[in-house]
SEZA-727625 format. One line per field, with one value per residue (C-alpha): x, y, z. Coordinates in steps of 0.25 Angstrom, whole numbers, plus 2048, in hexadecimal, padded with zeros to 3 digits. Example, Ala and Ser with C-alpha at 12.3 -4.5 7.8 and 13.67 -1.06 7.14 Angstrom:
2
px: c(831/837) $
py: c(7EE/7FC) $
pz: c(81F/81D) $
//
This chain:
304
px: c(7BE/7C6/7D3/7DF/7E6/7DA/7CE/7C6/7BE/7C7/7C6/7D0/7D6/7E4/7E4/7F2/7F7/7EA/7E7/7DA/7DA/7D1/7D0/7DB/7E5/7E3/7E5/7F1/7F7/7F5/7FB/807/809/809/813/81C/81D/821/82C/831/833/838/82E/831/83B/838/835/82F/824/81B/811/806/7FE/7F0/7E4/7D9/7D9/7DB/7EA/7EE/7E6/7EB/7F9/7F9/7F2/7FC/808/801/800/80F/813/816/81D/826/828/821/819/80D/808/7FE/7FD/7F0/7EE/7E1/7E1/7D4/7CA/7BC/7B3/7BF/7CB/7C4/7BE/7CC/7D3/7C9/7CC/7DB/7DA/7D1/7DC/7E7/7E0/7DC/7EB/7F0/7F9/7FD/7F9/7F9/7EF/7F4/7EB/7ED/7E6/7F1/7FD/7F9/7F0/7E3/7DB/7DB/7CD/7D0/7DC/7D3/7CA/7D3/7CF/7DD/7E0/7D9/7E2/7E2/7EC/7F7/7F6/7F1/7FC/807/801/7FD/80B/812/808/80A/819/817/80D/817/823/81B/817/826/824/830/828/81B/811/807/7FC/7FF/7FB/7FE/7F4/7FA/808/805/7FD/808/813/80B/808/816/81B/812/816/825/826/831/837/82A/82A/838/834/827/826/823/82B/832/841/846/847/84C/840/836/830/831/824/81F/813/80F/803/80B/809/7FA/7F0/7E6/7DA/7E1/7E4/7D5/7D1/7DB/7D6/7C7/7CB/7D2/7C7/7CE/7C7/7CB/7C6/7C2/7BE/7C7/7CC/7C3/7CE/7D4/7C9/7D0/7DE/7E8/7EC/7DD/7DD/7EA/7E4/7D8/7E0/7EA/7DE/7D8/7E6/7E7/7D9/7DE/7EC/7ED/7FB/7FC/7FE/808/810/810/815/820/825/827/82F/838/839/83C/849/84D/84A/851/85E/85E/85B/84F/84D/857/850/857/84D/84D/845/838/83A/82C/82B/839/834/83D/83A/840/83C/83C/82E/828/81B/814/817/814/806/804/806/7FD/7F2/7F2/7EF/7E0) $
py: c(7C2/7B6/7B4/7B4/7A9/79F/7A4/7A5/7B2/7BD/7C7/7D1/7D7/7DD/7E7/7EB/7DD/7D9/7CD/7C7/7BE/7B6/7B6/7AC/7B1/7BF/7BB/7B3/7BE/7C9/7C0/7BD/7CC/7CF/7C4/7C8/7D6/7D1/7C8/7D2/7DD/7D4/7DA/7D0/7C8/7BB/7BF/7CD/7D2/7DA/7E4/7E6/7F3/7EE/7F8/7EE/7F2/7E9/7EC/7EA/7DD/7D7/7DB/7D5/7C8/7C6/7C8/7BF/7B4/7B4/7B7/7A9/7A4/7B1/7B1/7BE/7C3/7CC/7D7/7E2/7F1/7F8/807/80D/81B/81E/820/81D/815/810/80A/802/7F8/7F6/7F4/7E9/7E2/7E4/7DD/7D2/7CF/7D0/7C6/7BC/7BC/7BB/7C7/7D1/7DF/7ED/7F9/807/813/821/825/81E/821/82F/834/835/82C/831/835/83F/844/847/84F/85B/865/867/859/854/849/83D/835/83F/83B/82D/828/82C/827/81A/817/81B/812/806/808/809/7FD/7F4/7F8/7F5/7E7/7E5/7E4/7E3/7E8/7EF/7EA/7F4/7F1/7FC/7F7/7FB/806/80C/80B/812/81D/820/820/829/833/833/836/842/847/845/83C/834/82F/829/821/81D/818/811/803/7F5/7F6/801/801/7FE/80C/80E/810/80A/7FD/7F8/7F8/7EE/7EF/7E1/7E6/7F1/7EC/7E7/7F1/7F5/7EF/7E1/7E2/7E4/7D9/7D0/7D3/7D0/7C3/7BE/7C1/7CB/7D4/7E2/7F1/7F7/806/811/81B/826/830/82D/833/83F/839/83D/82E/82A/834/82E/820/824/829/81E/814/81B/81A/80C/809/80F/80A/7FD/7FB/80A/808/7FD/807/811/807/801/80F/812/805/80A/818/813/80D/81A/822/818/81A/829/829/832/832/83B/83E/838/832/837/834/83B/844/83F/830/82C/826/829/835/83F/84B/84F/84A/83E/840/837/83F/84C/848/841/84E/855/84B/84D/85C/860) $
pz: c(7A0/7A3/7AA/7A0/7A8/7AA/7A3/7B0/7B2/7B4/7C0/7BC/7AF/7B1/7A6/7A8/7A4/79C/7A4/7AA/7B6/7BE/7CD/7D0/7C5/7CA/7D8/7D4/7CC/7D7/7E1/7D9/7D6/7E4/7E7/7DC/7E1/7EE/7E8/7DE/7E8/7F3/7FD/809/80F/817/826/822/82B/821/826/81C/81C/81C/81A/817/808/7FD/7FB/809/80B/7FE/802/810/80B/800/809/814/809/806/814/819/80D/80D/81C/81E/82A/826/830/82D/82F/82E/830/835/830/837/82C/830/827/81F/827/832/827/820/82E/831/824/826/834/82F/824/82F/837/82C/828/836/835/840/83E/843/841/843/844/840/84D/855/84C/846/851/849/840/831/832/83E/836/82A/832/831/826/822/81E/812/80C/815/80C/80F/81E/81D/813/81C/829/823/81E/82B/833/82A/82C/83B/83C/834/83D/849/843/840/831/827/81C/819/80E/808/7FE/7F4/7E6/7D8/7D8/7E5/7E0/7D2/7D9/7E3/7D8/7CF/7DB/7DF/7D1/7CF/7DC/7D8/7E5/7DE/7EC/7EF/7E2/7E5/7F2/7ED/7E6/7EB/7F7/7FF/801/80F/815/823/82D/823/821/813/80B/801/7F7/7F2/7EA/7E3/7D5/7D7/7D2/7DC/7D5/7D4/7E3/7E6/7DD/7E3/7F1/7ED/7E5/7F1/7FA/803/80D/809/80C/7FF/804/7FF/80A/80B/80C/7FF/7F6/7F2/7F3/7E8/7E7/7E3/7D8/7D3/7D4/7CC/7C1/7C1/7C0/7B4/7AD/7B1/7AB/79E/79E/7A6/7AC/7AF/7BE/7BC/7B3/7BE/7C8/7BF/7BB/7C9/7CB/7C0/7C6/7D4/7CF/7C9/7D5/7DE/7D5/7D7/7E6/7E5/7F4/7FB/808/814/81E/82C/839/83B/847/84C/84A/845/838/82C/824/81A/823/832/834/82C/825/82E/83A/833/82E/83C/843/839/83A/849/848/84C) $
//
């Protein structure tokens, strides 16, 4: 199998567009797509301080390196935020990779832990027999700690490593749960909302396998293990089924993503979000109820 552009040996076959690419052309195409996403959606302004959420996995490592590559030309300052959930045998190695990457790139960073910010590491929380789904707690805690870390670093924007697969899975899950406000809020970047730092997703239209191949071909050090708490997660079942459909109908995930883009414009026109945000009575963060989800789950997690 040869590259369709130069006839050198191909390393990838992008079935959704039926194109075969060699190492150099694959890297070039992926780099261009990331930068086009940044430009098209106007992610940044000159002078922005951008906090990249870095776990040490392929997506976050590709994101921080891609943004670091363009930072000088675009007048951006890149900083890192890493979250230590407290998962023995899994998180320490990925944090080491994140720290080595930060130091190689010469960027400032902060590491926030569940132990300090929530009161317990995740492993300790999961010892309770009445808690079976780590993701229910972890998703809320991680999102808040990334926000807190970015704010403490003085960031204007938060960049995350969500890829096309992540986005398609979230869209599908929100649809079957009738969570249309979540679909309205999703997309390549979040709208500026009082009390929250805007978030951007430079990899949002790059398939997960291509992000992984890109990281390998570029020689990046990445953490490849999957979270041990994710084995029975609903999202993983959605992922597996979507992969089966994608194998049979290439471009399926792009179809889900593009459909949501069209739906998002309709939802914004009818103003589907009607809740007025208030201040959480515990922490002061914006929320739709009296107590935000973070404080609610934090209080529950601290119970013995």
